[in-house]
DRENTORKOL-3810 file (N, C-alpha, C; in nm, 4 decimals):
REM DRENTORKOL-3810
@n.u->0.1348; n.v->6.9608; n.w->-0.1433; ca.u->0.2455; ca.v->6.8841; ca.w->-0.0874; c.u->0.1511; c.v->6.7912; c.w->-0.0109
@n.u->0.0600; n.v->6.8009; n.w->0.0618; ca.u->-0.0575; ca.v->6.7319; ca.w->0.1083; c.u->-0.1057; c.v->6.6253; c.w->0.0077
@n.u->-0.1367; n.v->6.6629; n.w->-0.1039; ca.u->-0.1679; ca.v->6.5553; ca.w->-0.1740; c.u->-0.0792; c.v->6.4816; c.w->-0.2481
@n.u->0.0455; n.v->6.5037; n.w->-0.2490; ca.u->0.1672; ca.v->6.4432; ca.w->-0.2847; c.u->0.1795; c.v->6.3015; c.w->-0.1749
@n.u->0.1956; n.v->6.3548; n.w->-0.0331; ca.u->0.1986; ca.v->6.2972; ca.w->0.0750; c.u->0.0794; c.v->6.1944; c.w->0.1061
@n.u->-0.0181; n.v->6.2297; n.w->0.0705; ca.u->-0.1335; ca.v->6.1366; ca.w->0.0828; c.u->-0.1476; c.v->6.0276; c.w->-0.0208
@n.u->-0.0995; n.v->6.0881; n.w->-0.1284; ca.u->-0.1174; ca.v->6.0072; ca.w->-0.2221; c.u->0.0133; c.v->5.8915; c.w->-0.2192
@n.u->0.1232; n.v->5.9102; n.w->-0.1640; ca.u->0.2255; ca.v->5.8382; ca.w->-0.1231; c.u->0.1961; c.v->5.7430; c.w->-0.0256
@n.u->0.0821; n.v->5.8093; n.w->0.0835; ca.u->0.0597; ca.v->5.7069; ca.w->0.1786; c.u->-0.0454; c.v->5.6217; c.w->0.1160
@n.u->-0.1133; n.v->5.6481; n.w->0.0365; ca.u->-0.2290; ca.v->5.5462; ca.w->-0.0122; c.u->-0.1493; c.v->5.4406; c.w->-0.1241
@n.u->-0.0430; n.v->5.4938; n.w->-0.1569; ca.u->0.0430; ca.v->5.3707; ca.w->-0.2344; c.u->0.0966; c.v->5.2984; c.w->-0.1748
@n.u->0.1294; n.v->5.3067; n.w->-0.0268; ca.u->0.1952; ca.v->5.2291; ca.w->0.0490; c.u->0.0822; c.v->5.1718; c.w->0.1213
@n.u->-0.0080; n.v->5.2023; n.w->0.1461; ca.u->-0.1158; ca.v->5.1228; ca.w->0.1802; c.u->-0.1879; c.v->5.0187; c.w->0.0932
@n.u->-0.1949; n.v->5.0806; n.w->-0.0479; ca.u->-0.2486; ca.v->4.9795; ca.w->-0.1483; c.u->-0.1145; c.v->4.8562; c.w->-0.1625
@n.u->0.0129; n.v->4.9070; n.w->-0.1262; ca.u->0.1214; ca.v->4.7878; ca.w->-0.1694; c.u->0.0903; c.v->4.6755; c.w->-0.0419
@n.u->0.0716; n.v->4.7518; n.w->0.0941; ca.u->0.0765; ca.v->4.6483; ca.w->0.2033; c.u->-0.0694; c.v->4.5861; c.w->0.1934
@n.u->-0.1631; n.v->4.6214; n.w->0.1344; ca.u->-0.3108; ca.v->4.5455; ca.w->0.1091; c.u->-0.2695; c.v->4.4376; c.w->0.0149
@n.u->-0.2033; n.v->4.4639; n.w->-0.1116; ca.u->-0.2019; ca.v->4.3548; ca.w->-0.2111; c.u->-0.0866; c.v->4.2647; c.w->-0.1246
@n.u->0.0134; n.v->4.3143; n.w->-0.0354; ca.u->0.1127; ca.v->4.1772; ca.w->0.0392; c.u->0.0122; c.v->4.0992; c.w->0.1110
@n.u->-0.0685; n.v->4.1629; n.w->0.1590; ca.u->-0.1343; ca.v->4.0880; ca.w->0.2929; c.u->-0.2516; c.v->4.0212; c.w->0.2017
@n.u->-0.2942; n.v->4.0619; n.w->0.0914; ca.u->-0.3993; ca.v->3.9689; ca.w->0.0111; c.u->-0.3322; c.v->3.8505; c.w->-0.0451
@n.u->-0.2129; n.v->3.8957; n.w->-0.0966; ca.u->-0.1219; ca.v->3.7655; ca.w->-0.1635; c.u->-0.1023; c.v->3.6497; c.w->-0.0489
@n.u->-0.0582; n.v->3.6922; n.w->0.0632; ca.u->-0.0290; ca.v->3.6119; ca.w->0.1556; c.u->-0.1511; c.v->3.5247; c.w->0.2096
@n.u->-0.2547; n.v->3.5901; n.w->0.2214; ca.u->-0.3795; ca.v->3.5424; ca.w->0.2571; c.u->-0.4209; c.v->3.4346; c.w->0.1558
@n.u->-0.4104; n.v->3.4718; n.w->0.0282; ca.u->-0.4555; ca.v->3.3717; ca.w->-0.0751; c.u->-0.3487; c.v->3.2565; c.w->-0.0373
@n.u->-0.2358; n.v->3.2705; n.w->-0.0358; ca.u->-0.1234; ca.v->3.1794; ca.w->-0.0183; c.u->-0.1880; c.v->3.0779; c.w->0.0979
@n.u->-0.1911; n.v->3.1361; n.w->0.2109; ca.u->-0.2549; ca.v->3.0648; ca.w->0.3283; c.u->-0.3563; c.v->2.9761; c.w->0.3018
@n.u->-0.4598; n.v->3.0354; n.w->0.2191; ca.u->-0.5934; ca.v->2.9509; ca.w->0.2153; c.u->-0.5653; c.v->2.8284; c.w->0.0937
@n.u->-0.4871; n.v->2.8625; n.w->0.0062; ca.u->-0.4449; ca.v->2.7389; ca.w->-0.0658; c.u->-0.3594; c.v->2.6277; c.w->-0.0060
@n.u->-0.2650; n.v->2.6626; n.w->0.0854; ca.u->-0.1947; ca.v->2.5776; ca.w->0.1738; c.u->-0.3083; c.v->2.5219; c.w->0.2607
@n.u->-0.3974; n.v->2.5748; n.w->0.3171; ca.u->-0.5204; ca.v->2.5236; ca.w->0.4270; c.u->-0.5869; c.v->2.4251; c.w->0.3423
@n.u->-0.6076; n.v->2.4442; n.w->0.1985; ca.u->-0.7020; ca.v->2.3796; ca.w->0.1196; c.u->-0.6461; c.v->2.2495; c.w->0.0858
@n.u->-0.4997; n.v->2.2402; n.w->0.0565; ca.u->-0.4161; ca.v->2.1434; ca.w->0.0340; c.u->-0.4228; c.v->2.0597; c.w->0.1514
@n.u->-0.3962; n.v->2.1120; n.w->0.2758; ca.u->-0.3984; ca.v->2.0367; ca.w->0.3944; c.u->-0.5249; c.v->1.9450; c.w->0.4244
@n.u->-0.6393; n.v->2.0591; n.w->0.3794; ca.u->-0.7758; ca.v->1.9528; ca.w->0.4437; c.u->-0.7734; c.v->1.8375; c.w->0.3307
@n.u->-0.7478; n.v->1.8682; n.w->0.2052; ca.u->-0.7822; ca.v->1.7638; ca.w->0.1182; c.u->-0.6827; c.v->1.6196; c.w->0.1562
@n.u->-0.5546; n.v->1.6532; n.w->0.2141; ca.u->-0.4720; ca.v->1.5504; ca.w->0.2497; c.u->-0.5282; c.v->1.4980; c.w->0.3800
@n.u->-0.5656; n.v->1.5509; n.w->0.4595; ca.u->-0.6463; ca.v->1.5074; ca.w->0.5969; c.u->-0.7734; c.v->1.4451; c.w->0.5502
@n.u->-0.8445; n.v->1.4831; n.w->0.4457; ca.u->-0.9756; ca.v->1.3608; ca.w->0.3963; c.u->-0.9288; c.v->1.2509; c.w->0.3563
@n.u->-0.8440; n.v->1.2697; n.w->0.2776; ca.u->-0.7858; ca.v->1.1656; ca.w->0.1852; c.u->-0.7108; c.v->1.0399; c.w->0.3057
@n.u->-0.6417; n.v->1.0882; n.w->0.4154; ca.u->-0.5752; ca.v->1.0013; ca.w->0.5010; c.u->-0.6799; c.v->0.9426; c.w->0.6065
@n.u->-0.7962; n.v->1.0333; n.w->0.6099; ca.u->-0.9208; ca.v->1.0194; ca.w->0.6965; c.u->-0.9943; c.v->0.8775; c.w->0.6292
@n.u->-1.0092; n.v->0.9061; n.w->0.4826; ca.u->-1.1009; ca.v->0.7952; ca.w->0.4214; c.u->-1.0259; c.v->0.6859; c.w->0.4333
@n.u->-0.8781; n.v->0.6738; n.w->0.4070; ca.u->-0.8059; ca.v->0.5225; ca.w->0.4082; c.u->-0.8212; c.v->0.4905; c.w->0.5333
@n.u->-0.7850; n.v->0.5724; n.w->0.6446; ca.u->-0.7906; ca.v->0.4884; ca.w->0.7969; c.u->-0.9087; c.v->0.4419; c.w->0.8386
@n.u->-1.0520; n.v->0.5265; n.w->0.7864; ca.u->-1.1689; ca.v->0.4453; ca.w->0.7858; c.u->-1.2010; c.v->0.3166; c.w->0.7073
@n.u->-1.1197; n.v->0.3269; n.w->0.5692; ca.u->-1.1512; ca.v->0.2089; ca.w->0.5178; c.u->-1.0844; c.v->0.1004; c.w->0.5655
@n.u->-0.9552; n.v->0.1180; n.w->0.6293; ca.u->-0.8695; ca.v->-0.0109; ca.w->0.6887; c.u->-0.9748; c.v->-0.0451; c.w->0.8179
@n.u->-1.0188; n.v->0.0663; n.w->0.8979; ca.u->-1.0769; ca.v->0.0189; ca.w->1.0104; c.u->-1.2086; c.v->-0.0604; c.w->0.9814
@n.u->-1.2842; n.v->-0.0551; n.w->0.8939; ca.u->-1.4157; ca.v->-0.0856; ca.w->0.8458; c.u->-1.3554; c.v->-0.2283; c.w->0.7621
@n.u->-1.2482; n.v->-0.2526; n.w->0.7334; ca.u->-1.1967; ca.v->-0.3736; ca.w->0.6768; c.u->-1.1229; c.v->-0.4624; c.w->0.7735
@n.u->-1.0970; n.v->-0.4276; n.w->0.8693; ca.u->-1.0635; ca.v->-0.4975; ca.w->1.0368; c.u->-0.9123; c.v->-0.4900; c.w->0.9825
@n.u->-0.8763; n.v->-0.4021; n.w->0.9375; ca.u->-0.7204; ca.v->-0.4193; ca.w->0.9533; c.u->-0.6319; c.v->-0.3405; c.w->1.0295
@n.u->-0.5305; n.v->-0.3498; n.w->1.0573; ca.u->-0.4575; ca.v->-0.2452; ca.w->1.1741; c.u->-0.4106; c.v->-0.1427; c.w->1.1014
@n.u->-0.4277; n.v->-0.0181; n.w->1.1622; ca.u->-0.4012; ca.v->0.0995; ca.w->1.1327; c.u->-0.2472; c.v->0.1418; c.w->1.1314
@n.u->-0.1824; n.v->0.1663; n.w->1.0416; ca.u->-0.0383; ca.v->0.1897; ca.w->1.0278; c.u->-0.0121; c.v->0.3500; c.w->1.0510
@n.u->-0.0103; n.v->0.3874; n.w->1.1698; ca.u->0.0145; ca.v->0.5297; ca.w->1.1724; c.u->0.1301; c.v->0.6221; c.w->1.1085
@n.u->0.2477; n.v->0.5263; n.w->1.1402; ca.u->0.4067; ca.v->0.5533; ca.w->1.0848; c.u->0.4086; c.v->0.5974; c.w->0.9544
@n.u->0.3316; n.v->0.5384; n.w->0.8964; ca.u->0.3933; ca.v->0.5456; ca.w->0.7229; c.u->0.2538; c.v->0.5769; c.w->0.6504
@n.u->0.2970; n.v->0.6844; n.w->0.5756; ca.u->0.1958; ca.v->0.7625; ca.w->0.4977; c.u->0.2181; c.v->0.6715; c.w->0.3559
@n.u->0.1013; n.v->0.6338; n.w->0.3014; ca.u->0.1141; ca.v->0.5405; ca.w->0.1974; c.u->0.0339; c.v->0.6357; c.w->0.0715
@n.u->0.1045; n.v->0.6218; n.w->-0.0751; ca.u->0.0093; ca.v->0.6677; ca.w->-0.1851; c.u->-0.0948; c.v->0.5772; c.w->-0.2124
@n.u->-0.1900; n.v->0.6140; n.w->-0.1811; ca.u->-0.3152; ca.v->0.5080; ca.w->-0.2053; c.u->-0.3074; c.v->0.4524; c.w->-0.3509
@n.u->-0.3358; n.v->0.5682; n.w->-0.4313; ca.u->-0.3650; ca.v->0.5519; ca.w->-0.5840; c.u->-0.2414; c.v->0.4715; c.w->-0.6462
@n.u->-0.1145; n.v->0.5268; n.w->-0.6014; ca.u->-0.0225; ca.v->0.4055; ca.w->-0.6875; c.u->-0.0169; c.v->0.2551; c.w->-0.6254
@n.u->-0.0634; n.v->0.2374; n.w->-0.5014; ca.u->-0.0642; ca.v->0.1103; ca.w->-0.4471; c.u->-0.1664; c.v->0.0368; c.w->-0.5043
@n.u->-0.2812; n.v->0.1153; n.w->-0.5433; ca.u->-0.3773; ca.v->0.0178; ca.w->-0.6113; c.u->-0.3712; c.v->-0.0201; c.w->-0.7458
@n.u->-0.2748; n.v->0.0650; n.w->-0.8092; ca.u->-0.2390; ca.v->0.0801; ca.w->-0.9711; c.u->-0.1535; c.v->-0.0841; c.w->-0.9256
@n.u->-0.0226; n.v->-0.0726; n.w->-0.8521; ca.u->0.0415; ca.v->-0.1679; ca.w->-0.8156; c.u->-0.0477; c.v->-0.3044; c.w->-0.8133
@n.u->-0.1615; n.v->-0.2866; n.w->-0.6896; ca.u->-0.2072; ca.v->-0.4051; ca.w->-0.6592; c.u->-0.2776; c.v->-0.4841; c.w->-0.7983
@n.u->-0.3589; n.v->-0.3847; n.w->-0.8796; ca.u->-0.3947; ca.v->-0.4339; ca.w->-0.9950; c.u->-0.3328; c.v->-0.5167; c.w->-1.1022
@n.u->-0.1963; n.v->-0.4333; n.w->-1.1183; ca.u->-0.0613; ca.v->-0.4960; ca.w->-1.2080; c.u->-0.0648; c.v->-0.6210; c.w->-1.1573
@n.u->-0.0199; n.v->-0.6324; n.w->-1.0386; ca.u->0.0181; ca.v->-0.7795; ca.w->-0.9988; c.u->-0.0973; c.v->-0.8768; c.w->-0.9736
@n.u->-0.2101; n.v->-0.8412; n.w->-0.9492; ca.u->-0.3193; ca.v->-0.9385; ca.w->-0.9643; c.u->-0.3203; c.v->-0.9597; c.w->-1.1176
@n.u->-0.3013; n.v->-0.8747; n.w->-1.2021; ca.u->-0.3132; ca.v->-0.9149; ca.w->-1.3515; c.u->-0.2078; c.v->-1.0358; c.w->-1.4110
@n.u->-0.0847; n.v->-0.9911; n.w->-1.3392; ca.u->0.0470; ca.v->-1.0790; ca.w->-1.3573; c.u->-0.0070; c.v->-1.2260; c.w->-1.2937
@n.u->-0.0697; n.v->-1.2192; n.w->-1.2067; ca.u->-0.1005; ca.v->-1.3478; ca.w->-1.1432; c.u->-0.1984; c.v->-1.4292; c.w->-1.2120
@n.u->-0.2792; n.v->-1.3587; n.w->-1.2646; ca.u->-0.3903; ca.v->-1.4230; ca.w->-1.3407; c.u->-0.3184; c.v->-1.4967; c.w->-1.4830
@n.u->-0.2011; n.v->-1.4835; n.w->-1.5065; ca.u->-0.1574; ca.v->-1.5685; ca.w->-1.6041; c.u->-0.0666; c.v->-1.6761; c.w->-1.5577
@n.u->-0.0729; n.v->-1.7048; n.w->-1.4721; ca.u->-0.0263; ca.v->-1.8310; ca.w->-1.4014; c.u->0.0346; c.v->-1.9313; c.w->-1.4363
@n.u->-0.0383; n.v->-1.9610; n.w->-1.5645; ca.u->0.0128; ca.v->-2.0882; ca.w->-1.6391; c.u->0.1379; c.v->-2.0766; c.w->-1.7023
@n.u->0.1580; n.v->-1.9258; n.w->-1.7311; ca.u->0.3127; ca.v->-1.9248; ca.w->-1.8014; c.u->0.3992; c.v->-1.8852; c.w->-1.6885
@n.u->0.3528; n.v->-1.8712; n.w->-1.5625; ca.u->0.4682; ca.v->-1.8476; ca.w->-1.4601; c.u->0.5195; c.v->-1.9613; c.w->-1.3823
@n.u->0.6696; n.v->-1.9567; n.w->-1.3279; ca.u->0.7292; ca.v->-2.0699; ca.w->-1.2785; c.u->0.6644; c.v->-2.0549; c.w->-1.1361
@n.u->0.7213; n.v->-2.1649; n.w->-1.0437; ca.u->0.6458; ca.v->-2.1327; ca.w->-0.9157; c.u->0.7238; c.v->-2.0301; c.w->-0.8330
@n.u->0.8228; n.v->-2.0126; n.w->-0.8696; ca.u->0.9117; ca.v->-1.9232; ca.w->-0.8054; c.u->0.8855; c.v->-1.7544; c.w->-0.8506
@n.u->0.8254; n.v->-1.7403; n.w->-0.9785; ca.u->0.7636; ca.v->-1.6159; ca.w->-1.0030; c.u->0.6212; c.v->-1.5729; c.w->-0.9420
@n.u->0.5351; n.v->-1.7178; n.w->-0.9328; ca.u->0.4220; ca.v->-1.6925; ca.w->-0.8866; c.u->0.4364; c.v->-1.6621; c.w->-0.7274
@n.u->0.5500; n.v->-1.7025; n.w->-0.6305; ca.u->0.5308; ca.v->-1.6796; ca.w->-0.5057; c.u->0.6221; c.v->-1.5558; c.w->-0.4931
@n.u->0.6971; n.v->-1.4952; n.w->-0.5716; ca.u->0.7416; ca.v->-1.3775; ca.w->-0.5664; c.u->0.6557; c.v->-1.2723; c.w->-0.5925
@n.u->0.5495; n.v->-1.2810; n.w->-0.7042; ca.u->0.4526; ca.v->-1.1920; ca.w->-0.7228; c.u->0.3713; c.v->-1.1900; c.w->-0.5912
@n.u->0.2976; n.v->-1.3247; n.w->-0.5433; ca.u->0.2147; ca.v->-1.3142; ca.w->-0.4296; c.u->0.2669; c.v->-1.2710; c.w->-0.3056
@n.u->0.3900; n.v->-1.2516; n.w->-0.2955; ca.u->0.4467; ca.v->-1.1777; ca.w->-0.1760; c.u->0.4630; c.v->-1.0497; c.w->-0.1878
@n.u->0.4773; n.v->-0.9993; n.w->-0.3119; ca.u->0.4722; ca.v->-0.8390; ca.w->-0.3295; c.u->0.3061; c.v->-0.7829; c.w->-0.3269
@n.u->0.2276; n.v->-0.8897; n.w->-0.3860; ca.u->0.0916; ca.v->-0.8466; ca.w->-0.3948; c.u->0.0400; c.v->-0.8425; c.w->-0.2122
@n.u->0.0893; n.v->-0.9608; n.w->-0.1585; ca.u->0.0889; ca.v->-0.9474; ca.w->-0.0014; c.u->0.0936; c.v->-0.8249; c.w->0.0933
@n.u->0.2397; n.v->-0.7703; n.w->0.0153; ca.u->0.2824; ca.v->-0.6501; ca.w->0.0865; c.u->0.2147; c.v->-0.5409; c.w->0.0623
@n.u->0.1586; n.v->-0.5134; n.w->-0.0694; ca.u->0.0834; ca.v->-0.4252; ca.w->-0.1066; c.u->-0.0391; c.v->-0.4136; c.w->-0.0661
@n.u->-0.1409; n.v->-0.5369; n.w->-0.0413; ca.u->-0.2552; ca.v->-0.5186; ca.w->0.0304; c.u->-0.2311; c.v->-0.5014; c.w->0.1931
@n.u->-0.1414; n.v->-0.5204; n.w->0.2524; ca.u->-0.1060; ca.v->-0.5218; ca.w->0.3816; c.u->-0.1015; c.v->-0.3630; c.w->0.4056
@n.u->-0.0162; n.v->-0.2869; n.w->0.3216; ca.u->-0.0299; ca.v->-0.1376; ca.w->0.3212; c.u->-0.1413; c.v->-0.0611; c.w->0.2992
@n.u->-0.2207; n.v->-0.1275; n.w->0.2259; ca.u->-0.3592; ca.v->-0.0703; ca.w->0.1599; c.u->-0.4709; c.v->-0.0889; c.w->0.2772
@n.u->-0.4856; n.v->-0.2445; n.w->0.3169; ca.u->-0.5722; ca.v->-0.2628; ca.w->0.4310; c.u->-0.5379; c.v->-0.3022; c.w->0.5678
@n.u->-0.4232; n.v->-0.3217; n.w->0.5819; ca.u->-0.3763; ca.v->-0.3718; ca.w->0.7118; c.u->-0.3894; c.v->-0.5274; c.w->0.7230
@n.u->-0.4577; n.v->-0.5980; n.w->0.6400; ca.u->-0.4919; ca.v->-0.7144; ca.w->0.6360; c.u->-0.4044; c.v->-0.8333; c.w->0.5456
@n.u->-0.3193; n.v->-0.9092; n.w->0.6059; ca.u->-0.2465; ca.v->-1.0104; ca.w->0.5736; c.u->-0.3353; c.v->-1.1297; c.w->0.4802
@n.u->-0.2751; n.v->-1.1119; n.w->0.3885; ca.u->-0.3507; ca.v->-1.2027; ca.w->0.2679; c.u->-0.2760; c.v->-1.3571; c.w->0.3452
@n.u->-0.1722; n.v->-1.3651; n.w->0.3979; ca.u->-0.1424; ca.v->-1.5064; ca.w->0.4358; c.u->-0.1749; c.v->-1.5490; c.w->0.5654
@n.u->-0.2754; n.v->-1.4579; n.w->0.6161; ca.u->-0.2917; ca.v->-1.4739; ca.w->0.7787; c.u->-0.4432; c.v->-1.5453; c.w->0.7744
@n.u->-0.4864; n.v->-1.6240; n.w->0.8056; ca.u->-0.6515; ca.v->-1.6920; ca.w->0.8024; c.u->-0.7104; c.v->-1.5948; c.w->0.9269
@n.u->-0.8284; n.v->-1.5489; n.w->0.8887; ca.u->-0.8887; ca.v->-1.4865; ca.w->1.0105; c.u->-0.9229; c.v->-1.5298; c.w->1.1368
@n.u->-0.9182; n.v->-1.6972; n.w->1.1086; ca.u->-0.9793; ca.v->-1.7865; ca.w->1.2535; c.u->-0.8521; c.v->-1.8472; c.w->1.2981
@n.u->-0.7279; n.v->-1.7786; n.w->1.2505; ca.u->-0.6192; ca.v->-1.8523; ca.w->1.3069; c.u->-0.5653; c.v->-1.8202; c.w->1.4548
@n.u->-0.5506; n.v->-1.9125; n.w->1.5366; ca.u->-0.5225; ca.v->-1.8671; ca.w->1.6709; c.u->-0.3769; c.v->-1.8171; c.w->1.6826
@n.u->-0.2787; n.v->-1.8355; n.w->1.5844; ca.u->-0.1522; ca.v->-1.7719; ca.w->1.5708; c.u->-0.1106; c.v->-1.6471; c.w->1.5261
@n.u->-0.1290; n.v->-1.5341; n.w->1.5583; ca.u->-0.1359; ca.v->-1.4125; ca.w->1.4882; c.u->-0.0151; c.v->-1.3912; c.w->1.4005
@n.u->0.1069; n.v->-1.4423; n.w->1.4285; ca.u->0.2206; ca.v->-1.4283; ca.w->1.3571; c.u->0.2204; c.v->-1.5222; c.w->1.2578
@n.u->0.1479; n.v->-1.6114; n.w->1.2235; ca.u->0.1364; ca.v->-1.7063; ca.w->1.1333; c.u->0.1714; c.v->-1.6542; c.w->0.9677
@n.u->0.0964; n.v->-1.5307; n.w->0.9330; ca.u->0.1305; ca.v->-1.4784; ca.w->0.7846; c.u->0.2753; c.v->-1.4443; c.w->0.7773
@n.u->0.3162; n.v->-1.3613; n.w->0.8771; ca.u->0.4424; ca.v->-1.3174; ca.w->0.8887; c.u->0.5454; c.v->-1.4265; c.w->0.8503
@n.u->0.5418; n.v->-1.5553; n.w->0.9535; ca.u->0.6334; ca.v->-1.6477; ca.w->0.9229; c.u->0.6459; c.v->-1.7150; c.w->0.7870
@n.u->0.5208; n.v->-1.7375; n.w->0.7266; ca.u->0.4813; ca.v->-1.7729; ca.w->0.6038; c.u->0.5689; c.v->-1.7228; c.w->0.5129
@n.u->0.5713; n.v->-1.5823; n.w->0.5018; ca.u->0.5772; ca.v->-1.4654; ca.w->0.4255; c.u->0.7687; c.v->-1.4872; c.w->0.4408
@n.u->0.8201; n.v->-1.4668; n.w->0.5626; ca.u->0.9505; ca.v->-1.4765; ca.w->0.5785; c.u->1.0490; c.v->-1.5733; c.w->0.5155
@n.u->0.9711; n.v->-1.7085; n.w->0.5432; ca.u->1.0207; ca.v->-1.8453; ca.w->0.5042; c.u->1.0067; c.v->-1.8242; c.w->0.3489
@n.u->0.9265; n.v->-1.7745; n.w->0.2725; ca.u->0.9331; ca.v->-1.7696; ca.w->0.1264; c.u->1.0074; c.v->-1.6860; c.w->0.0861
@n.u->1.0365; n.v->-1.5659; n.w->0.1418; ca.u->1.1330; ca.v->-1.4596; ca.w->0.1283; c.u->1.2962; c.v->-1.5179; c.w->0.1298
@n.u->1.3084; n.v->-1.6119; n.w->0.2241; ca.u->1.4323; ca.v->-1.6775; ca.w->0.2625; c.u->1.4243; c.v->-1.7857; c.w->0.1258
@n.u->1.3704; n.v->-1.8869; n.w->0.0883; ca.u->1.3684; ca.v->-1.9523; ca.w->-0.0113; c.u->1.4117; c.v->-1.8927; c.w->-0.1516
@n.u->1.3244; n.v->-1.7795; n.w->-0.1616; ca.u->1.3432; ca.v->-1.7061; ca.w->-0.2956; c.u->1.4779; c.v->-1.6407; c.w->-0.2807
@n.u->1.5227; n.v->-1.5881; n.w->-0.1857; ca.u->1.6802; ca.v->-1.5251; ca.w->-0.2025; c.u->1.7448; c.v->-1.6542; c.w->-0.1654
@n.u->1.7688; n.v->-1.7517; n.w->-0.1287; ca.u->1.8536; ca.v->-1.8334; ca.w->-0.1232; c.u->1.8532; c.v->-1.9241; c.w->-0.2641
@n.u->1.7228; n.v->-1.9179; n.w->-0.3475; ca.u->1.7307; ca.v->-1.9662; ca.w->-0.5056; c.u->1.7805; c.v->-1.8920; c.w->-0.5885
@n.u->1.8200; n.v->-1.7551; n.w->-0.5545; ca.u->1.8997; ca.v->-1.6843; ca.w->-0.6249; c.u->1.8624; c.v->-1.6663; c.w->-0.7697
@n.u->1.7172; n.v->-1.6537; n.w->-0.7913; ca.u->1.6725; ca.v->-1.6401; ca.w->-0.9558; c.u->1.6436; c.v->-1.7762; c.w->-1.0137
@n.u->1.6827; n.v->-1.8866; n.w->-0.9560; ca.u->1.6912; ca.v->-2.0155; ca.w->-1.0125; c.u->1.5458; c.v->-2.0882; c.w->-0.9863
@n.u->1.4653; n.v->-2.1119; n.w->-1.0975; ca.u->1.3427; ca.v->-2.1806; ca.w->-1.0783; c.u->1.3806; c.v->-2.3356; c.w->-1.0134
@n.u->1.4568; n.v->-2.4056; n.w->-1.0867; ca.u->1.4786; ca.v->-2.5434; ca.w->-1.0368; c.u->1.5489; c.v->-2.5219; c.w->-0.8615
@n.u->1.6500; n.v->-2.4477; n.w->-0.8618; ca.u->1.6605; ca.v->-2.4217; ca.w->-0.7084; c.u->1.5568; c.v->-2.3889; c.w->-0.6151
@n.u->1.4747; n.v->-2.2968; n.w->-0.6615; ca.u->1.3594; ca.v->-2.2767; ca.w->-0.5952; c.u->1.2451; c.v->-2.3704; c.w->-0.5487
@n.u->1.2169; n.v->-2.4580; n.w->-0.6671; ca.u->1.1673; ca.v->-2.5789; ca.w->-0.6367; c.u->1.2022; c.v->-2.6952; c.w->-0.5328
@n.u->1.3326; n.v->-2.6995; n.w->-0.5501; ca.u->1.4214; ca.v->-2.7850; ca.w->-0.4613; c.u->1.3786; c.v->-2.7529; c.w->-0.3264
@n.u->1.4246; n.v->-2.6170; n.w->-0.2759; ca.u->1.4290; ca.v->-2.5805; ca.w->-0.1406; c.u->1.2751; c.v->-2.5558; c.w->-0.1064
@n.u->1.2053; n.v->-2.5540; n.w->-0.2043; ca.u->1.0351; ca.v->-2.5431; ca.w->-0.1375; c.u->1.0263; c.v->-2.6579; c.w->-0.1072
@n.u->0.9953; n.v->-2.7790; n.w->-0.1944; ca.u->0.9860; ca.v->-2.9010; ca.w->-0.1638; c.u->1.0534; c.v->-2.9694; c.w->-0.0378
@n.u->1.1861; n.v->-2.9214; n.w->-0.0076; ca.u->1.2894; ca.v->-2.9580; ca.w->0.1255; c.u->1.2098; c.v->-2.9118; c.w->0.2374
@n.u->1.1400; n.v->-2.7689; n.w->0.2407; ca.u->1.1300; ca.v->-2.7092; ca.w->0.3588; c.u->0.9593; c.v->-2.7010; c.w->0.3943
@n.u->0.9017; n.v->-2.7079; n.w->0.2906; ca.u->0.7386; ca.v->-2.6850; ca.w->0.2882; c.u->0.6539; c.v->-2.8111; c.w->0.2681
@n.u->0.5733; n.v->-2.8550; n.w->0.3919; ca.u->0.5100; ca.v->-2.9819; ca.w->0.3908; c.u->0.3730; c.v->-2.9385; c.w->0.3811
@n.u->0.3035; n.v->-2.9726; n.w->0.2951; ca.u->0.1691; ca.v->-2.9555; ca.w->0.2638; c.u->0.0976; c.v->-3.0343; c.w->0.3712
@n.u->-0.0468; n.v->-2.9562; n.w->0.3861; ca.u->-0.1244; ca.v->-3.0422; ca.w->0.4943; c.u->-0.2118; c.v->-3.1628; c.w->0.3952
@n.u->-0.1997; n.v->-3.2940; n.w->0.3963; ca.u->-0.2696; ca.v->-3.3631; ca.w->0.3241; c.u->-0.4286; c.v->-3.3446; c.w->0.3320
@n.u->-0.4720; n.v->-3.2991; n.w->0.4356; ca.u->-0.6324; ca.v->-3.2487; ca.w->0.4306; c.u->-0.6455; c.v->-3.1613; c.w->0.3172
@n.u->-0.5584; n.v->-3.0651; n.w->0.2929; ca.u->-0.5840; ca.v->-2.9611; ca.w->0.1900; c.u->-0.5757; c.v->-3.0096; c.w->0.0391
@n.u->-0.5111; n.v->-3.1163; n.w->0.0275; ca.u->-0.4980; ca.v->-3.1764; ca.w->-0.0919; c.u->-0.6436; c.v->-3.2234; c.w->-0.1469
@n.u->-0.7530; n.v->-3.2583; n.w->-0.0809; ca.u->-0.8930; ca.v->-3.2730; ca.w->-0.1146; c.u->-0.9189; c.v->-3.1707; c.w->-0.1588
@n.u->-0.9168; n.v->-3.0557; n.w->-0.1099; ca.u->-0.9707; ca.v->-2.9255; ca.w->-0.1412; c.u->-0.9304; c.v->-2.8681; c.w->-0.2945
@n.u->-0.8005; n.v->-2.9114; n.w->-0.3034; ca.u->-0.7559; ca.v->-2.8765; ca.w->-0.4424; c.u->-0.8058; c.v->-2.9616; c.w->-0.5821
@n.u->-0.8612; n.v->-3.0795; n.w->-0.5613; ca.u->-0.9124; ca.v->-3.1901; ca.w->-0.6523; c.u->-1.0494; c.v->-3.1429; c.w->-0.6802
@n.u->-1.0743; n.v->-3.1460; n.w->-0.8187; ca.u->-1.2057; ca.v->-3.1185; ca.w->-0.8451; c.u->-1.3033; c.v->-3.2416; c.w->-0.8186
@n.u->-1.4153; n.v->-3.2175; n.w->-0.7780; ca.u->-1.5026; ca.v->-3.3413; ca.w->-0.7514; c.u->-1.5409; c.v->-3.3961; c.w->-0.8391
@n.u->-1.5507; n.v->-3.5482; n.w->-0.8464; ca.u->-1.6243; ca.v->-3.5970; ca.w->-0.9476; c.u->-1.7419; c.v->-3.6558; c.w->-0.9541
@n.u->-1.8100; n.v->-3.6379; n.w->-1.0677; ca.u->-1.9654; ca.v->-3.6650; ca.w->-1.0541; c.u->-2.0116; c.v->-3.8135; c.w->-1.0751
END
């Protein structure tokens, strides 16, 4: 009878040990996943800081998906000869938003600008024009010409120099 009792006790202990081992293994896997997530977030934040960008703590971003989207948008803009002005601005705004999420830097904000909200105002005005154009290239061009005044000093930069 004692052998049978001891056997049942050993079986109970083995079951408890197996349960504890499984729980420990699960906890170790969760800890490892958390550690990987933390390391990835730490790398992204360090990159943002080194790039001079603003750290956005309230939003978790999928860096790989954003990098792929950035590459796709950049590739789309490389074919600018076949795109309308509306498509170029629309893609440019999307690219700006992705870059802003990845690095914290605003492509529309010059580094030496004394006005910190300049880039956001440009983006907002272009979004308004795009929205009011309602998908029409002609309407976009008309709204753009009506509201945007180019600085003549920049026109010389765009022209190729003659030899």
